[in-house]
N, C-alpha and C positions, 0 to 999 in steps of 0.2 A: 503492499500500500503506499503511496506517496501522498503528502502534505499537501496542499494547496497552493502552501507558497512556494513549493521548489518550481514552479513554473515562471517565477518572478528573478529566480537565481542565476546570475553569470552561468558560460559552459565549465566555469573551474569551479564555482558553487556546488552544482548539480554533480561535479565527478566527487566532492566531496562527499557530497549529501547519500551518494549511492556507494561509498566506501565505508561510511558509516551506517548506514542502510546492511548492509553484510556482516556487519559484526554482531551477534546477538547475545554474547555470553561475555562473564568478566569474573573468571575462577580464582576463589580466593584458597589457597592452600590451608588446610586447618581449620576449616573457619570455626571449628567448635572451640578453638581457645579465645574467638572472640564473644562467645557468648557470656560468658560473666560479662563484659564491658556491657552489652545489649540492655542484661538485665539492671545493670545500676545507673545506665543510663535513664531508662523507663523510671525506675525509683525514685532519682532525683526530680525529672522530667514531673512527675505525678506529687514528688512534695513540694513541687515550686520553687526550686531551688537554683537561681539562673547562672552563681558562677559556678557553682559544683557540675550543673548540666553542660557548661559550655568545658570544662576539662575534662569530663568523661567523654562529651562528643568528639574533644579534640582528640583525647586519647584512639577514642576508635575509631576514627577516622585516618590518623596517622597509622594504624598500626595496618588498617587495609592497602595505604597507600604505599609504604614500605612491603608490604607481604606480593604486590604486584610489582613493584620495584620504580615507584612513583617518587617523584619530590614530596619531603612533607608541604601540609600548609598552616596558615594560620584558621581558626575557625571559632567562629563567635558566636555566641548565643544572645540575641538581643530580645527586650521585653516587649511589644506591642508591635503588632506588623504593622507597617506604613500600608495605607491605603489612599484611593479616589472613591469615586461615588458606585465604579462598578466593581473593582476587582481589590483584591490584597495581594502584597509582594508574599511569599512565605520565605523564598531562601534568594540570594548571590551568588555568584562565584566570579571573581576577579581573578584575571590570571595573574601569570608574575609580572612584575615592570619593576626594570630595573634590579637592585637588590632585596627590593617587597617579596617575600614571601607570595605564592598566590592564597587567596582568602577565599573561605566560603564563610556566609553571614546569614545565620536563619534565625526565625524570630517565635519566641515558644508563646507565643500572647493571641489570640485573637483581635483584632482589629475593634469588630463592633461590641462584643459583650466582653473583654480584655479577659478571656477565660484560657486557661492552660489547652494547648491543643492538643488533639490525642496523639497517645505515642503511636502507635504507626503511623500518619501523617506525616510527623517531626522525623521519624527515622527514614522515611520516603525521602521527606524534602533534602534531609543532610546526602541521600544517597545520590539524589537527581545531582545535588552540586558539586559532587562527587566525581560524577559522571563526564562531568563538563572537565574537568579536571585532567583524568584519564584520557580523553577524545585527544587532549593538547600532547600531555606529557606522556602514556602509553601507547598510544594508536598514532601520535606525530600526525595528526588532522589541521590543517589551517586552521579550522574554525569547526566549532561544535552546534550542530541542528539536532532538533527533537526531530530524529527519524524515529521510525518505528524499530529496528534495532538497537538506538539511545535507548525509548523503553523501556526494551526487554532487557539490554543490558542492565537497568536501575531493579527491575525485579528481579531477574536473578541472583543480582547481589542480596537485593531483600530478602528472598529463601533462602539463600545461603545463611545468613544472619540468623533468622528466625528458626531455621532448621526446618526450614520446609520443602528443601529442597531435595529431600528423603521420600518426603510425603508427596511431590507431586510426581516424582519417578517410578510410586507405585501401582 
């Protein structure tokens, strides 16, 4: 499946899109060693502890990055999602810039009600932003597009971290 914006891409952009779309998995070696961090992340998020959530999110994301030989990055967990009238920003990836490490920013509270987001949504957002990092640093893509392959990679990471990979293969 090709998303509608594909038609507006340049020839080079279309080539990057097709390359990204073909990559459907991002395997973590020994994902089970990360399950403890996932559980701790869930506990600190639900406990509404922004600083500890940020620290554990950073440990988890960087453990995954190191596992797949990508550069580590800075992870920020911020309070309330920014929004306009029609949408909320869930996460943001900023590539490396000079000496500054790449950075992921995620928000732990909804814009409208200022409630802590559901854990699975929070984790998916973290992994979504990490997938942008992987596009640049592991797959060496010149851009990071939202392709079907991109979303499959995100889901593959998610299932591995929640130990759902074995369940879905049965």
